[in-house]
N, C-alpha and C positions, 0 to 999 in steps of 0.2 A: 504494500500500500504506500502510495506517495505522500510526502509531507504536505503538499498542496493539491487539493482536489478541485476546488472552486476558486477561481480568480476573478475579482471584480475590478475592472479598469475604469476609472473616472476620467473623462476627457472634457475639454472645452471645445469650442468650434474653431480653433486655430489650426494652422498647418502643422503644429507640433503634435496634434492628436495622432497623426499617421505614424510618426516616429515612436510615440508612446505605445501605440498598438503593436508595432513591429517588435518592440522590446518585450511587451507582455506576451506576445505570441511565442517568443523564444522560451519564456518561462513555462507557458502552457504546454508546449511540446516537450520540454525537458521533464516536466513532472506529470505528463499526460493528464492535464487538468482541464476542466471545463472553463471556458472563458466567456465573461459577460461584460458588456459595455454600458456605461451610464453617463448621461449628461444631465445636469441639473439646471433648469431655467429658474432664475430668481425672479419672482413676480415684480412687476413694475409698480412701485409705490409712488403715487402722485398726490401732491397737496392740492386739494380742490379749491384752495383760496387764491390761486393764481389764474390770470386770464388765459394763459397759454394752454391750459388743460384741454380746451375745446379742439385744439389742433392735433391732439394725440388720439389715435384711434382706440376705441374701447376694447377692441378684440386683439390688441397688440400681443398680449400674453399667448393667445392661441396661435398667432402667426410665428411667435418665437418657438413654441413647441413644434409646430409644423416644420420650421427651418431645421431644428435640431434633429427631428426624426429623419428628414431627408439626408442631412449630413451623416448621421450614423449609418444609414443604409448604404451610402456611397463608401464610407470608410470600411464597412464590413465587406463590401464587394471587392475591395482592393486587398483585403487581408489574406494571408496565406492559410489561415484556419477559417473555414466557412461556417462551422456550427457554433456561431456566436449569437447569443441573445442580446438584444439592444433594449435599453430602457431610457425613457425621457421622463424625468420627474420635475415637479415644480415645487419650489420652497427654498428652505435654507440648504445651502450646499452641504454643510456638515451633517445636518440631521437626515437629509434624504439619502446621502451615501451610506451613513451608518445604518439607517433603517433597511435599506435594500440589502446591505451586506448581511444583516441579521436574517432577513427574510429568505435570502438565497443561500444562507449558511456558508458564506464565503470564508475561506481561511487565509486569504491574502487579498489585500486591496493595493492596487498599483495606481499611483497618482503622480502627475508631473509637478515639478517644483522648479522655480527659477533661481533658487539658492540665494535669496535675498539675505541681507545682513543689516545690522544696525537697527534703525527705527522700524523698518519693515519686519524684522525678525521679532522685535519686542511686541509689536502689534499683532503678530501672528499672520497666518495664511491659511488657505483652505487645506493644504497638505498638513500643516501643523495641527489644525483643528481636528482633522480626521485622525491623525496619529494619536492624539491625546484622548480620543473618545471611543476607541474601538478595542474590543477584546482580542481581535485577530491581528496578524502581522500586517504591517504597512510598508510597502516599498515605494520610496520617493525617487523618481527618476528625474535627473536634471534635464531640463529642456531649455530652449531659448539660447543655446550656445551657438557660436558660429559653426557652420558645417565642418570646417577643418578640425576645429577643436573637438567637436562631437565625435568625429570619426577617430581621432586619436584616443579619445577616452574609451571608445569601444574596443579598439584594436589593442591598446596597451593595458587596459583595465585599471588605470590609475589617473589621477589628475595631472594635467600638464599645466605648468604655470604660463602666464602670458609672456614671460621672458623666454621660455623655451619655444613658444610659438614665434616670437620675433626672430630668434636665432634660426628657426626652421625656415622662415620666410626669407631671411637674408642669405641662407645657403641655397635657396632656390628649390627646396624640396616641396 
């Protein structure tokens, strides 16, 4: 029996979602695990005291959900693993991911992180919120890196400093 049997991958609607799914697929194949995708739409909260409210469509939340469903369908079609269930939830990112993980009995949650530091780290992030609220393992995969650096991270399996990258560029590699 594998250590991970159900993996839940939380994605946003950016181009980084494809990279995150590729990495998650590698884990799913290694552990012969079931893979599920989730995107959480945060409801649009509008203060009705402003005049601009009339210009915002009332069904914008529905269109955001539709957009997310289409995005996940396209993402799934490009994945190496085709037996992926996709979920679009609406609400708090942390709460919806944790609830779905419990419902699906996930034993690993994979989420992207931008590796922020300083004030952003103190205030927290979605990855941090999920990490501190779940009973299962959480794998935070760094996204948003330049493609060269991301490739080096995968190939060498460790962090490359920006100095090393500058040297690599100056050597013409």
